C-alpha positions as CSV (number, residue, x, y, z in Angstrom):
1,M,309.1,101.5,244.7
2,L,306.7,101.7,247.7
3,D,308.2,101.8,251.1
4,A,306.1,101.2,254.2
5,G,308.1,102.8,257.0
6,H,309.4,100.9,260.1
7,G,308.2,97.3,260.7
8,G,309.1,94.3,262.8
9,K,311.1,95.3,265.9
10,D,310.7,99.0,264.9
11,P,307.1,100.1,265.6
12,G,307.7,103.7,264.6
13,T,305.8,106.3,266.5
14,S,302.7,105.1,268.4
15,N,299.6,106.2,270.2
16,R,299.8,103.9,273.3
17,R,296.5,104.9,274.7
18,M,294.8,103.8,271.5
19,G,297.1,100.8,270.9
20,I,298.2,102.1,267.5
21,N,301.7,101.6,266.0
22,E,302.9,103.5,262.9
23,K,304.3,100.4,261.3
24,D,300.8,98.9,261.0
25,V,299.0,102.0,259.7
26,V,301.6,102.8,257.0
27,L,301.7,99.2,255.8
28,A,298.0,99.1,255.3
29,V,298.1,102.4,253.3
30,T,301.1,101.3,251.3
31,L,299.5,98.1,250.2
32,K,296.4,100.0,249.2
33,V,298.5,102.4,247.1
34,G,300.0,99.3,245.4
35,E,296.5,97.8,244.7
36,Y,295.3,101.0,243.1
37,I,298.4,101.2,240.9
38,K,298.0,97.6,239.8
39,E,294.3,98.1,239.0
40,Y,294.5,101.4,237.2
41,M,298.0,101.4,235.9
42,P,298.6,97.8,234.8
43,N,301.7,98.6,232.8
44,V,303.5,99.9,235.9
45,N,305.5,97.3,237.9
46,V,304.9,97.8,241.6
47,L,307.7,96.9,244.0
48,Y,307.7,97.0,247.8
49,T,310.4,97.2,250.5
50,R,308.1,95.1,252.7
51,T,304.6,93.6,252.5
52,D,304.3,92.3,256.0
53,D,305.5,93.1,259.6
54,T,309.2,92.8,258.7
55,F,312.1,95.0,259.8
56,V,314.1,96.4,256.9
57,P,317.3,98.3,257.7
58,L,317.1,102.0,256.8
59,P,319.9,102.1,254.2
60,E,318.5,99.0,252.6
61,R,315.2,100.6,251.7
62,G,316.7,103.1,249.3
63,L,319.2,100.6,248.0
64,V,316.5,98.2,247.0
65,A,315.0,101.0,244.8
66,T,318.4,101.6,243.3
67,R,319.2,97.9,242.6
68,N,315.8,97.4,241.0
69,K,316.2,100.6,238.9
70,A,313.0,102.0,240.2
71,D,311.7,105.2,238.6
72,L,310.3,106.5,241.9
73,F,310.7,105.9,245.6
74,V,307.8,106.7,247.9
75,S,308.3,106.1,251.6
76,I,305.1,106.3,253.7
77,H,305.1,107.3,257.4
78,A,302.9,108.7,260.1
79,N,303.8,111.7,262.3
80,A,303.8,112.5,266.0
81,A,304.0,115.5,268.3
82,P,303.5,114.3,271.8
83,N,304.0,117.8,273.2
84,A,301.5,119.3,270.8
85,P,298.5,117.0,270.7
86,S,296.5,119.3,268.5
87,A,299.0,119.1,265.7
88,H,297.5,117.5,262.6
89,G,297.9,117.4,258.9
90,T,300.0,115.8,256.1
91,E,303.4,116.8,254.9
92,T,305.7,115.4,252.2
93,F,309.5,115.6,252.2
94,F,312.2,115.4,249.6
95,L,316.0,115.2,250.3
96,G,317.9,118.3,251.2
97,L,318.8,120.6,254.0
98,A,316.1,120.9,256.7
99,R,315.0,124.6,256.5
100,S,312.5,124.6,259.4
101,E,312.4,123.4,263.0
102,S,309.5,121.1,262.3
103,A,311.4,119.5,259.4
104,L,314.4,119.0,261.6
105,E,312.3,117.2,264.2
106,V,310.9,114.8,261.6
107,M,314.4,114.2,260.3
108,K,315.7,113.3,263.8
109,R,312.8,111.0,264.5
110,E,312.8,109.1,261.2
111,N,316.6,108.8,261.2
112,S,316.6,107.4,264.7
113,V,315.6,104.0,263.2
114,V,319.3,103.4,263.1
115,E,319.0,102.7,266.8
116,F,317.3,99.4,266.0
117,E,320.0,98.5,263.5
118,N,323.2,99.0,265.6
119,G,322.1,100.0,269.1
120,G,323.5,103.5,268.6
121,G,322.0,106.9,268.2
122,G,320.2,108.2,265.1
123,L,322.3,109.0,262.0
124,N,322.1,112.5,260.8
125,L,323.6,113.5,257.4
126,S,326.0,116.4,257.7
127,E,325.2,119.8,256.2
128,E,328.2,119.4,253.9
129,E,326.9,116.1,252.5
130,L,323.5,117.6,251.9
131,L,324.9,120.8,250.2
132,I,327.0,118.6,247.9
133,Y,323.9,116.5,247.2
134,E,321.9,119.7,246.3
135,L,324.6,120.9,244.0
136,T,325.0,117.6,242.1
137,N,321.5,116.3,242.1
138,S,319.4,119.3,241.0
139,G,317.4,117.2,238.5
140,N,316.4,114.5,241.0
141,M,315.6,117.2,243.6
142,A,313.4,119.1,241.1
143,I,311.4,116.0,240.2
144,S,311.1,114.9,243.8
145,E,309.8,118.4,244.8
146,R,307.3,118.2,241.9
147,I,306.0,114.8,243.0
148,A,305.9,115.9,246.6
149,T,303.8,119.0,245.6
150,M,301.4,116.8,243.6
151,I,300.9,114.5,246.6
152,E,300.2,117.4,249.0
153,D,297.8,118.9,246.4
154,Q,295.9,115.6,246.3
155,F,295.8,115.5,250.1
156,K,294.5,119.1,250.3
157,Y,292.1,119.4,247.4
158,R,290.9,115.8,246.8
159,A,291.2,114.2,250.3
160,S,290.3,117.4,252.2
161,R,293.1,117.0,254.6
162,R,295.1,119.9,256.1
163,S,298.4,120.1,254.2
164,R,301.4,121.3,256.2
165,G,303.3,121.6,252.9
166,V,306.3,120.3,251.1
167,K,309.6,120.4,253.0
168,Q,313.2,119.4,252.7
169,A,315.1,117.3,255.2
170,G,318.2,115.1,255.4
171,L,316.3,111.8,255.6
172,E,318.4,108.7,255.6
173,A,315.7,106.6,253.9
174,L,315.9,108.9,250.9
175,W,319.6,109.3,250.8
176,H,320.3,105.8,249.6
177,A,317.8,106.0,246.7
178,S,319.5,107.2,243.4
179,T,316.0,107.9,242.0
180,P,313.5,110.7,242.6
181,A,312.3,110.1,246.2
182,V,309.8,111.4,248.7
183,L,308.8,110.7,252.2
184,V,305.1,111.1,253.0
185,E,303.8,111.8,256.5
186,L,300.1,110.8,256.5
187,G,299.1,112.6,259.7
188,F,299.7,112.6,263.5
189,L,299.1,109.5,265.6
190,S,299.5,111.8,268.6
191,N,296.3,113.6,267.6
192,T,293.3,111.4,268.8
193,S,291.0,112.5,266.0
194,E,293.6,112.1,263.3
195,A,294.6,108.7,264.7
196,R,291.1,107.5,264.4
197,Y,291.0,108.6,260.8
198,L,294.4,107.0,260.0
199,T,293.3,103.6,261.4
200,S,289.9,103.6,259.7
201,E,289.3,101.8,256.4
202,Y,287.8,104.9,255.0
203,G,290.7,107.2,255.9
204,Q,293.3,104.7,254.7
205,A,291.5,104.3,251.4
206,I,291.3,108.1,250.9
207,L,294.9,108.7,251.7
208,A,296.1,105.8,249.5
209,S,293.9,107.1,246.7
210,A,295.5,110.5,247.0
211,I,299.0,109.1,246.8
212,F,298.0,107.0,243.8
213,R,296.4,109.9,242.0
214,A,299.6,111.9,242.4
215,I,301.8,109.1,241.0
216,R,299.4,108.6,238.1
217,D,299.2,112.3,237.3
218,F,303.0,112.7,237.5
219,K,303.5,109.7,235.1
220,D,301.0,111.3,232.7
221,E,302.8,114.6,232.9
222,F,306.1,113.0,232.3
223,D,304.8,110.9,229.4
224,R,303.4,114.0,227.7
225,S,306.8,115.7,228.0
226,L,308.4,112.7,226.3
227,Q,305.8,112.8,223.5
228,N,306.5,116.5,223.0
229,G,310.2,115.7,222.7
230,D,311.0,117.8,225.8
231,T,312.4,115.6,228.5
232,Q,313.3,118.7,230.6
233,E,309.7,120.0,230.8
234,T,308.9,118.2,234.1
235,T,312.1,119.2,235.8
236,S,311.8,122.8,234.6
237,R,308.2,123.1,235.8
238,A,309.2,121.8,239.2
239,S,312.1,124.2,239.4
240,N,309.9,127.2,238.6
241,E,307.1,126.4,241.1
């Protein structure tokens, strides 16, 4: 399941000076990821939470993946740091307790989408809820962390982007998915140079290709583990890295 963040009445973050909205950038990249999967992995069924400028409520995104029994949920976003215009690079999140200030800031911003749904403030998962999740979903967490690592490796080594690493955060978009799930931040729209890259055909193709390659490589790794009769291999590897 590919999820283009934001959409419709929710523009996401923006670079007003350049006239760029996150919702448009991430939709373009998400659709490209889907095209690559359809072309090079024809046996994989690609599902989307949105394919146009449509608003999808935050809880509904993960629930769509659950209802459709998706094997993987990948939510694609763009970052912003208005008070640090030089900030740049990619980062990929999986669900859990935020363990850094930067992860906490991303969590607050992404969860604030709830404002467009009910007019209230952003919804933050409690520490207790996340601790229970970590204790009862170690398998999904390990697989999610493995996929997140593979995505960041592709960004760093194949796309030559600065990787800010793999992080945990209590992201509402991931909470409602009962499948392994990650949230990808493609880069910072608040950084003029990176914003140009994110809106270019070249940049979008490179980033989409990186995400596709990570999904492909993870599937190959998982399929090999099944052929070897060891369904725990992928999870074990993720837990040990």
